[in-house]
C-alpha positions as CSV (number, residue, x, y, z in Angstrom):
1,X,-23.4,31.2,-137.9
2,X,-19.8,33.1,-137.2
3,X,-17.2,32.2,-135.5
4,X,-17.6,33.0,-131.5
5,X,-15.0,35.6,-130.3
6,X,-13.3,34.7,-127.5
7,X,-13.5,38.1,-125.7
8,X,-10.1,36.8,-122.7
9,X,-7.9,35.6,-126.5
10,X,-9.6,39.4,-128.0
11,X,-8.1,41.3,-124.6
12,X,-4.3,39.4,-125.1
13,X,-4.2,40.2,-128.2
14,X,-4.6,43.7,-127.8
15,X,-1.8,43.6,-125.1
16,X,0.3,42.3,-127.3
17,X,-0.3,44.7,-129.5
18,X,-0.1,47.9,-127.6
19,X,3.8,46.6,-126.9
20,X,4.5,46.0,-130.5
21,X,2.9,49.8,-131.8
22,X,4.6,51.1,-128.9
23,X,8.2,49.4,-129.5
24,X,7.7,50.5,-133.5
25,X,6.5,53.6,-132.6
26,X,9.7,54.0,-130.8
27,X,12.4,52.1,-132.4
28,X,10.6,52.4,-136.2
29,X,12.2,48.9,-136.1
30,X,11.0,46.8,-139.2
31,X,7.2,45.7,-138.2
32,X,8.3,42.1,-139.6
33,X,10.9,42.0,-137.0
34,X,8.8,43.0,-134.6
35,X,5.7,40.9,-134.9
36,X,8.7,38.3,-135.4
37,X,9.6,38.9,-132.2
38,X,6.8,39.1,-129.9
39,X,5.4,35.7,-131.6
40,X,8.5,33.5,-130.6
41,X,7.5,33.8,-127.3
42,X,10.8,35.6,-126.4
43,X,10.1,37.7,-122.8
44,X,11.7,40.9,-122.2
45,X,13.6,40.1,-118.9
46,X,10.6,42.0,-116.5
47,X,8.5,40.2,-118.3
48,X,10.2,36.6,-117.0
49,X,9.1,37.4,-113.6
50,X,5.4,37.5,-114.5
51,X,4.4,34.5,-113.9
52,X,0.7,35.7,-114.6
53,X,1.7,37.3,-118.6
54,X,-0.7,36.3,-121.0
55,X,1.0,33.9,-123.2
56,X,1.0,35.1,-127.4
57,X,-0.2,31.6,-128.5
58,X,-3.5,30.1,-129.1
59,X,-5.7,28.9,-127.3
60,X,-4.7,32.2,-125.3
61,X,-4.4,34.8,-127.7
62,X,-6.0,35.7,-131.0
63,X,-3.0,35.7,-133.0
64,X,-4.4,37.0,-136.1
65,X,-6.7,39.6,-134.3
66,X,-2.7,40.9,-133.0
67,X,-1.4,40.9,-136.4
68,X,-4.2,42.7,-137.5
69,X,-4.2,45.7,-135.1
70,X,-0.4,45.8,-135.1
71,X,-0.1,45.9,-138.7
72,X,-3.2,47.1,-139.3
73,X,-2.0,50.1,-136.6
74,X,1.2,50.7,-138.5
75,X,0.2,51.2,-142.4
76,X,-2.9,53.2,-141.5
77,X,-1.1,55.4,-138.4
78,X,-1.2,58.8,-140.3
79,X,-5.0,58.4,-141.3
80,X,-5.8,57.5,-137.6
81,X,-3.6,60.6,-136.5
82,X,-5.6,62.6,-138.2
83,X,-8.7,61.1,-136.9
84,X,-8.1,61.8,-133.4
85,X,-6.1,64.9,-134.1
86,X,-9.7,67.4,-133.4
87,X,-10.2,64.9,-129.7
88,X,-7.2,65.7,-128.2
89,X,-6.2,68.9,-125.5
90,X,-2.9,69.2,-126.5
91,X,-0.8,68.7,-129.8
92,X,0.4,64.8,-131.1
93,X,4.0,65.7,-130.8
94,X,3.4,66.2,-126.7
95,X,2.2,63.1,-126.3
96,X,3.0,60.3,-124.2
97,X,4.6,57.6,-126.6
98,X,2.7,54.9,-125.1
99,X,-0.7,57.4,-124.8
100,X,-0.1,58.1,-128.3
101,X,0.2,53.4,-128.4
102,X,-3.2,53.4,-127.1
103,X,-5.2,56.0,-129.2
104,X,-3.6,54.7,-132.0
105,X,-4.8,51.4,-131.0
106,X,-7.7,52.7,-130.5
107,X,-9.0,54.8,-133.3
108,X,-7.9,51.3,-135.5
109,X,-10.6,49.5,-133.9
110,X,-13.3,52.2,-133.7
111,X,-13.1,53.1,-137.5
112,X,-11.4,50.2,-138.8
113,X,-13.3,47.3,-136.8
114,X,-17.0,47.4,-136.7
115,X,-17.1,44.5,-135.5
116,X,-16.2,45.2,-132.4
117,X,-18.8,47.9,-130.4
118,X,-17.1,50.7,-129.1
119,X,-18.2,50.5,-125.4
120,X,-15.3,47.3,-125.8
121,X,-13.2,49.7,-127.5
122,X,-13.0,52.5,-124.9
123,X,-12.9,49.8,-122.1
124,X,-10.3,47.6,-123.6
125,X,-8.4,51.3,-123.9
126,X,-8.6,52.4,-121.0
127,X,-7.4,48.8,-118.8
128,X,-4.8,49.2,-121.5
129,X,-3.9,52.3,-120.3
130,X,-3.8,51.1,-116.2
131,X,-1.9,48.9,-117.2
132,X,0.8,50.8,-119.2
133,X,0.9,54.0,-119.5
134,X,1.5,56.8,-117.0
135,X,-0.9,57.5,-113.4
136,X,-3.6,59.7,-115.7
137,X,-3.2,58.6,-118.7
138,X,-6.6,56.4,-118.5
139,X,-8.3,58.9,-118.2
140,X,-6.8,60.8,-120.9
141,X,-7.2,58.1,-123.4
142,X,-11.2,58.0,-122.2
143,X,-11.9,61.5,-122.2
144,X,-10.5,61.4,-126.1
145,X,-12.4,58.1,-127.1
146,X,-15.6,59.6,-125.5
147,X,-15.7,62.6,-127.3
148,X,-14.6,60.4,-130.7
149,X,-17.2,57.6,-130.6
150,X,-20.5,59.8,-131.5
151,X,-18.9,60.7,-134.8
152,X,-17.0,58.0,-135.4
153,X,-19.0,55.2,-135.0
154,X,-22.6,56.9,-134.9
155,X,-23.6,55.3,-131.7
156,X,-22.9,51.9,-132.5
């Protein structure tokens, strides 16, 4: 039998991956340095006051999945951007940086992680958009992914 996937650990991996992707997009910093910062357990000042914030450590977080998502999005961002373009209602450069990070993460999972059902990809992206995006980002993200799913996944 295969490895048991813990949904909460994967959710936490996405929680950290979206922040790492956003950080990379804003700073264009070294991927290894950004990854190491997140893996070091250091917290941003605002996170120190959130007792319920997840930890980027096993067993709370699927660290390997975090690494795959973060490095996968960075390495494939141009391909992911071209795959999402047909489903966007505005030019890519007009997207908010968090919306762009959310869509890149979801497009990566939708196109490179066949082990994750497309409905899970969409739902997780919506939840991340509610947590990190602007007020109505989750509606925009949902609309883009809902249009993209049939083509990218053949409704697997």
